[in-house]
mmCIF file as Biopython writes it, N, C-alpha, C and O atoms, coordinates in Angstrom:
data_model
#
loop_
_atom_site.group_PDB
_atom_site.id
_atom_site.type_symbol
_atom_site.label_atom_id
_atom_site.label_alt_id
_atom_site.label_comp_id
_atom_site.label_asym_id
_atom_site.label_entity_id
_atom_site.label_seq_id
_atom_site.pdbx_PDB_ins_code
_atom_site.Cartn_x
_atom_site.Cartn_y
_atom_site.Cartn_z
_atom_site.occupancy
_atom_site.B_iso_or_equiv
_atom_site.auth_seq_id
_atom_site.auth_asym_id
_atom_site.pdbx_PDB_model_num
ATOM 1   N N  . UNK A ? 1  ? -147.058 117.244 -97.927 1.0 0.0 1  A 1 
ATOM 2   C CA . UNK A ? 1  ? -146.467 116.335 -96.646 1.0 0.0 1  A 1 
ATOM 3   C C  . UNK A ? 1  ? -147.151 116.628 -95.439 1.0 0.0 1  A 1 
ATOM 4   O O  . UNK A ? 1  ? -146.923 115.941 -94.444 1.0 0.0 1  A 1 
ATOM 5   N N  . UNK A ? 2  ? -148.060 117.679 -95.403 1.0 0.0 2  A 1 
ATOM 6   C CA . UNK A ? 2  ? -148.864 117.966 -94.290 1.0 0.0 2  A 1 
ATOM 7   C C  . UNK A ? 2  ? -149.896 117.006 -94.400 1.0 0.0 2  A 1 
ATOM 8   O O  . UNK A ? 2  ? -150.248 116.402 -93.387 1.0 0.0 2  A 1 
ATOM 9   N N  . UNK A ? 3  ? -150.443 116.778 -95.522 1.0 0.0 3  A 1 
ATOM 10  C CA . UNK A ? 3  ? -151.525 115.864 -95.719 1.0 0.0 3  A 1 
ATOM 11  C C  . UNK A ? 3  ? -151.250 114.204 -95.144 1.0 0.0 3  A 1 
ATOM 12  O O  . UNK A ? 3  ? -152.021 113.465 -94.533 1.0 0.0 3  A 1 
ATOM 13  N N  . UNK A ? 4  ? -149.941 113.988 -95.576 1.0 0.0 4  A 1 
ATOM 14  C CA . UNK A ? 4  ? -149.386 112.645 -95.091 1.0 0.0 4  A 1 
ATOM 15  C C  . UNK A ? 4  ? -149.689 112.288 -93.507 1.0 0.0 4  A 1 
ATOM 16  O O  . UNK A ? 4  ? -150.043 111.226 -92.997 1.0 0.0 4  A 1 
ATOM 17  N N  . UNK A ? 5  ? -149.370 113.793 -92.827 1.0 0.0 5  A 1 
ATOM 18  C CA . UNK A ? 5  ? -149.148 113.524 -91.313 1.0 0.0 5  A 1 
ATOM 19  C C  . UNK A ? 5  ? -150.776 113.638 -90.732 1.0 0.0 5  A 1 
ATOM 20  O O  . UNK A ? 5  ? -151.063 113.352 -89.570 1.0 0.0 5  A 1 
ATOM 21  N N  . UNK A ? 6  ? -151.575 114.010 -91.541 1.0 0.0 6  A 1 
ATOM 22  C CA . UNK A ? 6  ? -153.024 114.008 -91.243 1.0 0.0 6  A 1 
ATOM 23  C C  . UNK A ? 6  ? -153.519 112.557 -91.629 1.0 0.0 6  A 1 
ATOM 24  O O  . UNK A ? 6  ? -154.331 112.039 -90.863 1.0 0.0 6  A 1 
ATOM 25  N N  . UNK A ? 7  ? -153.152 111.928 -92.624 1.0 0.0 7  A 1 
ATOM 26  C CA . UNK A ? 7  ? -153.764 110.879 -93.123 1.0 0.0 7  A 1 
ATOM 27  C C  . UNK A ? 7  ? -153.128 109.561 -92.381 1.0 0.0 7  A 1 
ATOM 28  O O  . UNK A ? 7  ? -153.805 108.568 -92.113 1.0 0.0 7  A 1 
ATOM 29  N N  . UNK A ? 8  ? -151.946 109.670 -92.134 1.0 0.0 8  A 1 
ATOM 30  C CA . UNK A ? 8  ? -151.287 108.619 -91.471 1.0 0.0 8  A 1 
ATOM 31  C C  . UNK A ? 8  ? -151.819 108.137 -90.121 1.0 0.0 8  A 1 
ATOM 32  O O  . UNK A ? 8  ? -151.833 106.919 -89.944 1.0 0.0 8  A 1 
ATOM 33  N N  . UNK A ? 9  ? -152.237 108.899 -89.195 1.0 0.0 9  A 1 
ATOM 34  C CA . UNK A ? 9  ? -152.837 108.585 -88.075 1.0 0.0 9  A 1 
ATOM 35  C C  . UNK A ? 9  ? -154.222 108.178 -88.365 1.0 0.0 9  A 1 
ATOM 36  O O  . UNK A ? 9  ? -154.588 107.112 -87.870 1.0 0.0 9  A 1 
ATOM 37  N N  . UNK A ? 10 ? -155.007 108.809 -89.043 1.0 0.0 10 A 1 
ATOM 38  C CA . UNK A ? 10 ? -156.276 108.171 -89.374 1.0 0.0 10 A 1 
ATOM 39  C C  . UNK A ? 10 ? -156.459 106.758 -89.984 1.0 0.0 10 A 1 
ATOM 40  O O  . UNK A ? 10 ? -157.460 106.080 -89.750 1.0 0.0 10 A 1 
ATOM 41  N N  . UNK A ? 11 ? -155.297 106.292 -90.891 1.0 0.0 11 A 1 
ATOM 42  C CA . UNK A ? 11 ? -155.286 104.963 -91.533 1.0 0.0 11 A 1 
ATOM 43  C C  . UNK A ? 11 ? -154.853 104.251 -90.401 1.0 0.0 11 A 1 
ATOM 44  O O  . UNK A ? 11 ? -155.409 103.161 -90.262 1.0 0.0 11 A 1 
ATOM 45  N N  . UNK A ? 12 ? -153.824 104.628 -89.356 1.0 0.0 12 A 1 
ATOM 46  C CA . UNK A ? 12 ? -153.822 103.604 -88.490 1.0 0.0 12 A 1 
ATOM 47  C C  . UNK A ? 12 ? -154.613 103.249 -87.313 1.0 0.0 12 A 1 
ATOM 48  O O  . UNK A ? 12 ? -154.567 102.225 -86.630 1.0 0.0 12 A 1 
ATOM 49  N N  . UNK A ? 13 ? -155.491 104.496 -87.185 1.0 0.0 13 A 1 
ATOM 50  C CA . UNK A ? 13 ? -156.594 104.189 -86.360 1.0 0.0 13 A 1 
ATOM 51  C C  . UNK A ? 13 ? -157.719 103.352 -86.933 1.0 0.0 13 A 1 
ATOM 52  O O  . UNK A ? 13 ? -158.414 102.618 -86.230 1.0 0.0 13 A 1 
ATOM 53  N N  . UNK A ? 14 ? -157.875 103.501 -88.297 1.0 0.0 14 A 1 
ATOM 54  C CA . UNK A ? 14 ? -158.910 102.624 -89.178 1.0 0.0 14 A 1 
ATOM 55  C C  . UNK A ? 14 ? -158.352 101.172 -88.976 1.0 0.0 14 A 1 
ATOM 56  O O  . UNK A ? 14 ? -159.156 100.289 -88.678 1.0 0.0 14 A 1 
ATOM 57  N N  . UNK A ? 15 ? -157.007 100.871 -89.122 1.0 0.0 15 A 1 
ATOM 58  C CA . UNK A ? 15 ? -156.714 99.517  -89.251 1.0 0.0 15 A 1 
ATOM 59  C C  . UNK A ? 15 ? -156.751 98.944  -87.705 1.0 0.0 15 A 1 
ATOM 60  O O  . UNK A ? 15 ? -157.079 97.786  -87.447 1.0 0.0 15 A 1 
ATOM 61  N N  . UNK A ? 16 ? -156.373 99.901  -86.733 1.0 0.0 16 A 1 
ATOM 62  C CA . UNK A ? 16 ? -156.734 99.162  -85.476 1.0 0.0 16 A 1 
ATOM 63  C C  . UNK A ? 16 ? -157.957 98.861  -85.092 1.0 0.0 16 A 1 
ATOM 64  O O  . UNK A ? 16 ? -158.236 97.911  -84.360 1.0 0.0 16 A 1 
ATOM 65  N N  . UNK A ? 17 ? -158.854 99.766  -85.634 1.0 0.0 17 A 1 
ATOM 66  C CA . UNK A ? 17 ? -160.401 99.380  -85.415 1.0 0.0 17 A 1 
ATOM 67  C C  . UNK A ? 17 ? -160.959 98.104  -86.017 1.0 0.0 17 A 1 
ATOM 68  O O  . UNK A ? 17 ? -161.743 97.295  -85.521 1.0 0.0 17 A 1 
ATOM 69  N N  . UNK A ? 18 ? -160.279 98.118  -87.383 1.0 0.0 18 A 1 
ATOM 70  C CA . UNK A ? 18 ? -160.747 96.636  -87.921 1.0 0.0 18 A 1 
ATOM 71  C C  . UNK A ? 18 ? -160.241 95.690  -87.275 1.0 0.0 18 A 1 
ATOM 72  O O  . UNK A ? 18 ? -160.938 94.690  -87.104 1.0 0.0 18 A 1 
ATOM 73  N N  . UNK A ? 19 ? -159.072 95.727  -86.805 1.0 0.0 19 A 1 
ATOM 74  C CA . UNK A ? 19 ? -158.295 94.489  -86.070 1.0 0.0 19 A 1 
ATOM 75  C C  . UNK A ? 19 ? -159.159 94.219  -84.754 1.0 0.0 19 A 1 
ATOM 76  O O  . UNK A ? 19 ? -159.273 93.077  -84.309 1.0 0.0 19 A 1 
ATOM 77  N N  . UNK A ? 20 ? -159.723 95.259  -84.191 1.0 0.0 20 A 1 
ATOM 78  C CA . UNK A ? 20 ? -160.531 95.363  -82.948 1.0 0.0 20 A 1 
ATOM 79  C C  . UNK A ? 20 ? -161.604 94.425  -83.254 1.0 0.0 20 A 1 
ATOM 80  O O  . UNK A ? 20 ? -161.833 93.402  -82.608 1.0 0.0 20 A 1 
ATOM 81  N N  . UNK A ? 21 ? -162.372 94.906  -84.470 1.0 0.0 21 A 1 
ATOM 82  C CA . UNK A ? 21 ? -163.567 94.143  -84.859 1.0 0.0 21 A 1 
ATOM 83  C C  . UNK A ? 21 ? -163.490 92.708  -85.107 1.0 0.0 21 A 1 
ATOM 84  O O  . UNK A ? 21 ? -164.163 91.826  -84.572 1.0 0.0 21 A 1 
ATOM 85  N N  . UNK A ? 22 ? -162.547 92.589  -86.022 1.0 0.0 22 A 1 
ATOM 86  C CA . UNK A ? 22 ? -162.046 91.065  -86.268 1.0 0.0 22 A 1 
ATOM 87  C C  . UNK A ? 22 ? -161.736 89.947  -85.080 1.0 0.0 22 A 1 
ATOM 88  O O  . UNK A ? 22 ? -162.163 88.793  -85.053 1.0 0.0 22 A 1 
ATOM 89  N N  . UNK A ? 23 ? -160.999 90.505  -84.241 1.0 0.0 23 A 1 
ATOM 90  C CA . UNK A ? 23 ? -160.762 89.757  -83.025 1.0 0.0 23 A 1 
ATOM 91  C C  . UNK A ? 23 ? -161.978 89.570  -82.031 1.0 0.0 23 A 1 
ATOM 92  O O  . UNK A ? 23 ? -162.065 88.623  -81.249 1.0 0.0 23 A 1 
ATOM 93  N N  . UNK A ? 24 ? -163.072 90.767  -82.176 1.0 0.0 24 A 1 
ATOM 94  C CA . UNK A ? 24 ? -163.976 90.458  -81.179 1.0 0.0 24 A 1 
ATOM 95  C C  . UNK A ? 24 ? -164.907 89.471  -81.900 1.0 0.0 24 A 1 
ATOM 96  O O  . UNK A ? 24 ? -165.422 88.586  -81.217 1.0 0.0 24 A 1 
ATOM 97  N N  . UNK A ? 25 ? -165.173 89.539  -83.225 1.0 0.0 25 A 1 
ATOM 98  C CA . UNK A ? 25 ? -166.044 88.593  -83.878 1.0 0.0 25 A 1 
ATOM 99  C C  . UNK A ? 25 ? -165.525 87.039  -83.740 1.0 0.0 25 A 1 
ATOM 100 O O  . UNK A ? 25 ? -166.294 86.079  -83.775 1.0 0.0 25 A 1 
ATOM 101 N N  . UNK A ? 26 ? -164.199 86.949  -83.588 1.0 0.0 26 A 1 
ATOM 102 C CA . UNK A ? 26 ? -163.507 85.538  -83.486 1.0 0.0 26 A 1 
ATOM 103 C C  . UNK A ? 26 ? -163.828 85.066  -81.910 1.0 0.0 26 A 1 
ATOM 104 O O  . UNK A ? 26 ? -163.761 83.872  -81.618 1.0 0.0 26 A 1 
ATOM 105 N N  . UNK A ? 27 ? -164.123 85.916  -81.076 1.0 0.0 27 A 1 
ATOM 106 C CA . UNK A ? 27 ? -164.191 85.631  -79.620 1.0 0.0 27 A 1 
ATOM 107 C C  . UNK A ? 27 ? -162.685 85.962  -78.769 1.0 0.0 27 A 1 
ATOM 108 O O  . UNK A ? 27 ? -162.424 85.366  -77.724 1.0 0.0 27 A 1 
ATOM 109 N N  . UNK A ? 28 ? -161.914 86.811  -79.268 1.0 0.0 28 A 1 
ATOM 110 C CA . UNK A ? 28 ? -160.839 87.059  -78.445 1.0 0.0 28 A 1 
ATOM 111 C C  . UNK A ? 28 ? -160.924 88.407  -77.965 1.0 0.0 28 A 1 
ATOM 112 O O  . UNK A ? 28 ? -161.794 89.170  -78.384 1.0 0.0 28 A 1 
ATOM 113 N N  . UNK A ? 29 ? -159.992 88.775  -77.032 1.0 0.0 29 A 1 
ATOM 114 C CA . UNK A ? 29 ? -160.174 90.185  -76.375 1.0 0.0 29 A 1 
ATOM 115 C C  . UNK A ? 29 ? -159.482 91.280  -77.544 1.0 0.0 29 A 1 
ATOM 116 O O  . UNK A ? 29 ? -158.371 91.220  -78.069 1.0 0.0 29 A 1 
ATOM 117 N N  . UNK A ? 30 ? -160.514 92.229  -77.722 1.0 0.0 30 A 1 
ATOM 118 C CA . UNK A ? 30 ? -160.120 93.192  -78.663 1.0 0.0 30 A 1 
ATOM 119 C C  . UNK A ? 30 ? -158.895 93.868  -78.447 1.0 0.0 30 A 1 
ATOM 120 O O  . UNK A ? 30 ? -158.221 94.275  -79.394 1.0 0.0 30 A 1 
ATOM 121 N N  . UNK A ? 31 ? -158.523 94.034  -77.126 1.0 0.0 31 A 1 
ATOM 122 C CA . UNK A ? 31 ? -157.315 94.763  -76.828 1.0 0.0 31 A 1 
ATOM 123 C C  . UNK A ? 31 ? -155.799 94.161  -77.340 1.0 0.0 31 A 1 
ATOM 124 O O  . UNK A ? 31 ? -154.705 94.640  -77.043 1.0 0.0 31 A 1 
ATOM 125 N N  . UNK A ? 32 ? -156.044 93.056  -78.135 1.0 0.0 32 A 1 
ATOM 126 C CA . UNK A ? 32 ? -155.006 92.475  -78.672 1.0 0.0 32 A 1 
ATOM 127 C C  . UNK A ? 32 ? -154.652 93.185  -80.033 1.0 0.0 32 A 1 
ATOM 128 O O  . UNK A ? 32 ? -153.811 92.738  -80.813 1.0 0.0 32 A 1 
ATOM 129 N N  . UNK A ? 33 ? -155.281 94.184  -80.213 1.0 0.0 33 A 1 
ATOM 130 C CA . UNK A ? 33 ? -154.826 94.715  -81.476 1.0 0.0 33 A 1 
ATOM 131 C C  . UNK A ? 33 ? -153.941 95.759  -81.245 1.0 0.0 33 A 1 
ATOM 132 O O  . UNK A ? 33 ? -153.504 96.366  -82.222 1.0 0.0 33 A 1 
ATOM 133 N N  . UNK A ? 34 ? -153.559 96.115  -79.984 1.0 0.0 34 A 1 
ATOM 134 C CA . UNK A ? 34 ? -152.177 96.980  -79.693 1.0 0.0 34 A 1 
ATOM 135 C C  . UNK A ? 34 ? -151.267 96.192  -79.976 1.0 0.0 34 A 1 
ATOM 136 O O  . UNK A ? 34 ? -150.168 96.746  -79.951 1.0 0.0 34 A 1 
ATOM 137 N N  . UNK A ? 35 ? -151.239 95.042  -80.261 1.0 0.0 35 A 1 
ATOM 138 C CA . UNK A ? 35 ? -149.868 94.197  -80.567 1.0 0.0 35 A 1 
ATOM 139 C C  . UNK A ? 35 ? -149.618 94.628  -81.964 1.0 0.0 35 A 1 
ATOM 140 O O  . UNK A ? 35 ? -148.475 94.443  -82.382 1.0 0.0 35 A 1 
ATOM 141 N N  . UNK A ? 36 ? -150.571 95.224  -82.838 1.0 0.0 36 A 1 
ATOM 142 C CA . UNK A ? 36 ? -150.247 95.668  -84.102 1.0 0.0 36 A 1 
ATOM 143 C C  . UNK A ? 36 ? -149.247 96.849  -84.193 1.0 0.0 36 A 1 
ATOM 144 O O  . UNK A ? 36 ? -148.656 97.139  -85.232 1.0 0.0 36 A 1 
ATOM 145 N N  . UNK A ? 37 ? -149.105 97.520  -82.989 1.0 0.0 37 A 1 
ATOM 146 C CA . UNK A ? 37 ? -148.332 98.687  -82.873 1.0 0.0 37 A 1 
ATOM 147 C C  . UNK A ? 37 ? -146.624 98.421  -82.646 1.0 0.0 37 A 1 
ATOM 148 O O  . UNK A ? 37 ? -145.733 99.269  -82.662 1.0 0.0 37 A 1 
ATOM 149 N N  . UNK A ? 38 ? -146.522 97.059  -82.450 1.0 0.0 38 A 1 
ATOM 150 C CA . UNK A ? 38 ? -145.299 96.622  -81.998 1.0 0.0 38 A 1 
ATOM 151 C C  . UNK A ? 38 ? -144.716 95.903  -83.062 1.0 0.0 38 A 1 
ATOM 152 O O  . UNK A ? 38 ? -145.260 94.849  -83.391 1.0 0.0 38 A 1 
ATOM 153 N N  . UNK A ? 39 ? -143.533 96.350  -83.763 1.0 0.0 39 A 1 
ATOM 154 C CA . UNK A ? 39 ? -142.912 95.797  -84.926 1.0 0.0 39 A 1 
ATOM 155 C C  . UNK A ? 39 ? -142.472 94.470  -84.669 1.0 0.0 39 A 1 
ATOM 156 O O  . UNK A ? 39 ? -142.011 94.260  -83.547 1.0 0.0 39 A 1 
ATOM 157 N N  . UNK A ? 40 ? -142.525 93.438  -85.566 1.0 0.0 40 A 1 
ATOM 158 C CA . UNK A ? 40 ? -142.065 92.141  -85.556 1.0 0.0 40 A 1 
ATOM 159 C C  . UNK A ? 40 ? -142.810 91.276  -84.828 1.0 0.0 40 A 1 
ATOM 160 O O  . UNK A ? 40 ? -142.915 90.105  -85.192 1.0 0.0 40 A 1 
ATOM 161 N N  . UNK A ? 41 ? -143.333 91.676  -83.868 1.0 0.0 41 A 1 
ATOM 162 C CA . UNK A ? 41 ? -144.358 91.097  -82.805 1.0 0.0 41 A 1 
ATOM 163 C C  . UNK A ? 41 ? -145.733 91.081  -83.461 1.0 0.0 41 A 1 
ATOM 164 O O  . UNK A ? 41 ? -146.555 90.204  -83.195 1.0 0.0 41 A 1 
ATOM 165 N N  . UNK A ? 42 ? -145.968 92.081  -84.334 1.0 0.0 42 A 1 
ATOM 166 C CA . UNK A ? 42 ? -147.566 92.115  -84.776 1.0 0.0 42 A 1 
ATOM 167 C C  . UNK A ? 42 ? -147.438 91.101  -86.198 1.0 0.0 42 A 1 
ATOM 168 O O  . UNK A ? 42 ? -148.506 90.671  -86.634 1.0 0.0 42 A 1 
ATOM 169 N N  . UNK A ? 43 ? -146.385 90.783  -86.794 1.0 0.0 43 A 1 
ATOM 170 C CA . UNK A ? 43 ? -146.362 89.626  -87.584 1.0 0.0 43 A 1 
ATOM 171 C C  . UNK A ? 43 ? -146.600 88.412  -87.123 1.0 0.0 43 A 1 
ATOM 172 O O  . UNK A ? 43 ? -147.359 87.625  -87.689 1.0 0.0 43 A 1 
ATOM 173 N N  . UNK A ? 44 ? -145.837 88.111  -85.831 1.0 0.0 44 A 1 
ATOM 174 C CA . UNK A ? 44 ? -146.113 86.881  -85.329 1.0 0.0 44 A 1 
ATOM 175 C C  . UNK A ? 44 ? -147.423 86.480  -84.684 1.0 0.0 44 A 1 
ATOM 176 O O  . UNK A ? 44 ? -147.848 85.326  -84.712 1.0 0.0 44 A 1 
ATOM 177 N N  . UNK A ? 45 ? -148.062 87.537  -84.079 1.0 0.0 45 A 1 
ATOM 178 C CA . UNK A ? 45 ? -149.298 87.540  -83.670 1.0 0.0 45 A 1 
ATOM 179 C C  . UNK A ? 45 ? -150.484 87.384  -84.461 1.0 0.0 45 A 1 
ATOM 180 O O  . UNK A ? 45 ? -151.466 86.800  -84.003 1.0 0.0 45 A 1 
ATOM 181 N N  . UNK A ? 46 ? -150.462 87.830  -85.533 1.0 0.0 46 A 1 
ATOM 182 C CA . UNK A ? 46 ? -151.122 87.595  -86.798 1.0 0.0 46 A 1 
ATOM 183 C C  . UNK A ? 46 ? -151.253 86.094  -87.240 1.0 0.0 46 A 1 
ATOM 184 O O  . UNK A ? 46 ? -152.327 85.566  -87.529 1.0 0.0 46 A 1 
ATOM 185 N N  . UNK A ? 47 ? -150.202 85.557  -87.255 1.0 0.0 47 A 1 
ATOM 186 C CA . UNK A ? 47 ? -150.020 83.970  -87.397 1.0 0.0 47 A 1 
ATOM 187 C C  . UNK A ? 47 ? -150.440 83.372  -86.180 1.0 0.0 47 A 1 
ATOM 188 O O  . UNK A ? 47 ? -151.280 82.492  -86.369 1.0 0.0 47 A 1 
ATOM 189 N N  . UNK A ? 48 ? -150.169 83.537  -85.135 1.0 0.0 48 A 1 
ATOM 190 C CA . UNK A ? 48 ? -150.799 82.812  -83.899 1.0 0.0 48 A 1 
ATOM 191 C C  . UNK A ? 48 ? -152.295 82.894  -84.175 1.0 0.0 48 A 1 
ATOM 192 O O  . UNK A ? 48 ? -152.940 81.848  -84.255 1.0 0.0 48 A 1 
ATOM 193 N N  . UNK A ? 49 ? -152.916 84.153  -84.334 1.0 0.0 49 A 1 
ATOM 194 C CA . UNK A ? 49 ? -154.333 84.221  -84.284 1.0 0.0 49 A 1 
ATOM 195 C C  . UNK A ? 49 ? -154.968 83.445  -85.657 1.0 0.0 49 A 1 
ATOM 196 O O  . UNK A ? 49 ? -156.091 82.945  -85.593 1.0 0.0 49 A 1 
ATOM 197 N N  . UNK A ? 50 ? -154.265 83.391  -86.741 1.0 0.0 50 A 1 
ATOM 198 C CA . UNK A ? 50 ? -154.930 82.895  -87.856 1.0 0.0 50 A 1 
ATOM 199 C C  . UNK A ? 50 ? -154.944 81.298  -87.668 1.0 0.0 50 A 1 
ATOM 200 O O  . UNK A ? 50 ? -155.845 80.609  -88.146 1.0 0.0 50 A 1 
ATOM 201 N N  . UNK A ? 51 ? -154.010 80.835  -87.028 1.0 0.0 51 A 1 
ATOM 202 C CA . UNK A ? 51 ? -153.859 79.239  -86.849 1.0 0.0 51 A 1 
ATOM 203 C C  . UNK A ? 51 ? -154.181 78.706  -85.546 1.0 0.0 51 A 1 
ATOM 204 O O  . UNK A ? 51 ? -154.039 77.525  -85.230 1.0 0.0 51 A 1 
ATOM 205 N N  . UNK A ? 52 ? -154.716 79.823  -84.645 1.0 0.0 52 A 1 
ATOM 206 C CA . UNK A ? 52 ? -155.199 78.954  -83.488 1.0 0.0 52 A 1 
ATOM 207 C C  . UNK A ? 52 ? -156.784 78.907  -83.335 1.0 0.0 52 A 1 
ATOM 208 O O  . UNK A ? 52 ? -157.462 79.734  -83.946 1.0 0.0 52 A 1 
ATOM 209 N N  . UNK A ? 53 ? -157.310 78.054  -82.616 1.0 0.0 53 A 1 
ATOM 210 C CA . UNK A ? 53 ? -158.879 77.580  -82.484 1.0 0.0 53 A 1 
ATOM 211 C C  . UNK A ? 53 ? -159.608 79.063  -81.992 1.0 0.0 53 A 1 
ATOM 212 O O  . UNK A ? 53 ? -159.252 79.615  -80.951 1.0 0.0 53 A 1 
ATOM 213 N N  . UNK A ? 54 ? -160.639 79.608  -82.855 1.0 0.0 54 A 1 
ATOM 214 C CA . UNK A ? 54 ? -161.089 80.692  -82.577 1.0 0.0 54 A 1 
ATOM 215 C C  . UNK A ? 54 ? -162.512 80.333  -81.322 1.0 0.0 54 A 1 
ATOM 216 O O  . UNK A ? 54 ? -163.523 79.653  -81.494 1.0 0.0 54 A 1 
ATOM 217 N N  . UNK A ? 55 ? -162.119 80.988  -80.277 1.0 0.0 55 A 1 
ATOM 218 C CA . UNK A ? 55 ? -163.411 80.443  -79.061 1.0 0.0 55 A 1 
ATOM 219 C C  . UNK A ? 55 ? -164.915 80.633  -79.691 1.0 0.0 55 A 1 
ATOM 220 O O  . UNK A ? 55 ? -165.802 79.918  -79.225 1.0 0.0 55 A 1 
ATOM 221 N N  . UNK A ? 56 ? -165.214 81.494  -80.652 1.0 0.0 56 A 1 
ATOM 222 C CA . UNK A ? 56 ? -166.581 81.679  -81.117 1.0 0.0 56 A 1 
ATOM 223 C C  . UNK A ? 56 ? -167.027 80.798  -82.437 1.0 0.0 56 A 1 
ATOM 224 O O  . UNK A ? 56 ? -168.166 80.715  -82.897 1.0 0.0 56 A 1 
ATOM 225 N N  . UNK A ? 57 ? -166.057 80.282  -82.833 1.0 0.0 57 A 1 
ATOM 226 C CA . UNK A ? 57 ? -166.452 78.907  -83.696 1.0 0.0 57 A 1 
ATOM 227 C C  . UNK A ? 57 ? -167.104 77.966  -83.332 1.0 0.0 57 A 1 
ATOM 228 O O  . UNK A ? 57 ? -166.751 77.379  -82.309 1.0 0.0 57 A 1 
ATOM 229 N N  . UNK A ? 58 ? -168.204 77.552  -84.026 1.0 0.0 58 A 1 
ATOM 230 C CA . UNK A ? 58 ? -168.949 76.323  -83.646 1.0 0.0 58 A 1 
ATOM 231 C C  . UNK A ? 58 ? -168.427 75.102  -83.778 1.0 0.0 58 A 1 
ATOM 232 O O  . UNK A ? 58 ? -167.615 74.809  -84.655 1.0 0.0 58 A 1 
ATOM 233 N N  . UNK A ? 59 ? -168.880 74.294  -82.883 1.0 0.0 59 A 1 
ATOM 234 C CA . UNK A ? 59 ? -168.225 72.848  -82.704 1.0 0.0 59 A 1 
ATOM 235 C C  . UNK A ? 59 ? -168.668 72.120  -84.050 1.0 0.0 59 A 1 
ATOM 236 O O  . UNK A ? 59 ? -169.778 72.239  -84.568 1.0 0.0 59 A 1 
ATOM 237 N N  . UNK A ? 60 ? -167.729 71.432  -84.476 1.0 0.0 60 A 1 
ATOM 238 C CA . UNK A ? 60 ? -167.797 70.838  -85.535 1.0 0.0 60 A 1 
ATOM 239 C C  . UNK A ? 60 ? -167.773 71.412  -87.212 1.0 0.0 60 A 1 
ATOM 240 O O  . UNK A ? 60 ? -168.227 70.864  -88.217 1.0 0.0 60 A 1 
ATOM 241 N N  . UNK A ? 61 ? -167.155 72.549  -87.081 1.0 0.0 61 A 1 
ATOM 242 C CA . UNK A ? 61 ? -166.822 73.195  -88.205 1.0 0.0 61 A 1 
ATOM 243 C C  . UNK A ? 61 ? -165.186 73.220  -88.494 1.0 0.0 61 A 1 
ATOM 244 O O  . UNK A ? 61 ? -164.340 73.628  -87.699 1.0 0.0 61 A 1 
ATOM 245 N N  . UNK A ? 62 ? -164.934 72.669  -89.863 1.0 0.0 62 A 1 
ATOM 246 C CA . UNK A ? 62 ? -163.766 72.611  -90.092 1.0 0.0 62 A 1 
ATOM 247 C C  . UNK A ? 62 ? -163.037 74.033  -90.092 1.0 0.0 62 A 1 
ATOM 248 O O  . UNK A ? 62 ? -163.545 75.026  -90.613 1.0 0.0 62 A 1 
ATOM 249 N N  . UNK A ? 63 ? -161.795 74.031  -89.455 1.0 0.0 63 A 1 
ATOM 250 C CA . UNK A ? 63 ? -161.033 75.244  -89.520 1.0 0.0 63 A 1 
ATOM 251 C C  . UNK A ? 63 ? -160.097 75.198  -90.781 1.0 0.0 63 A 1 
ATOM 252 O O  . UNK A ? 63 ? -159.491 76.212  -91.126 1.0 0.0 63 A 1 
ATOM 253 N N  . UNK A ? 64 ? -159.985 74.023  -91.460 1.0 0.0 64 A 1 
ATOM 254 C CA . UNK A ? 64 ? -158.906 74.195  -92.471 1.0 0.0 64 A 1 
ATOM 255 C C  . UNK A ? 64 ? -157.498 74.017  -92.258 1.0 0.0 64 A 1 
ATOM 256 O O  . UNK A ? 64 ? -156.682 74.477  -93.057 1.0 0.0 64 A 1 
ATOM 257 N N  . UNK A ? 65 ? -157.125 73.308  -91.118 1.0 0.0 65 A 1 
ATOM 258 C CA . UNK A ? 65 ? -155.884 72.838  -91.213 1.0 0.0 65 A 1 
ATOM 259 C C  . UNK A ? 65 ? -155.755 71.676  -90.084 1.0 0.0 65 A 1 
ATOM 260 O O  . UNK A ? 65 ? -154.696 71.062  -89.948 1.0 0.0 65 A 1 
#
């Protein structure tokens, strides 16, 4: 059980780091990854980011929707 309490925070930090990197590459502020810590709001914001226009996307590139 002690291993769980060691690995869980490491896994959470890893997921937050991944989210930060993805948002930065898309052109959003990386601090939006803190929304991942809020239940229900995190799912909504993932959908918002998935279907919004990304600031760093080149003009003329089809976004698929």
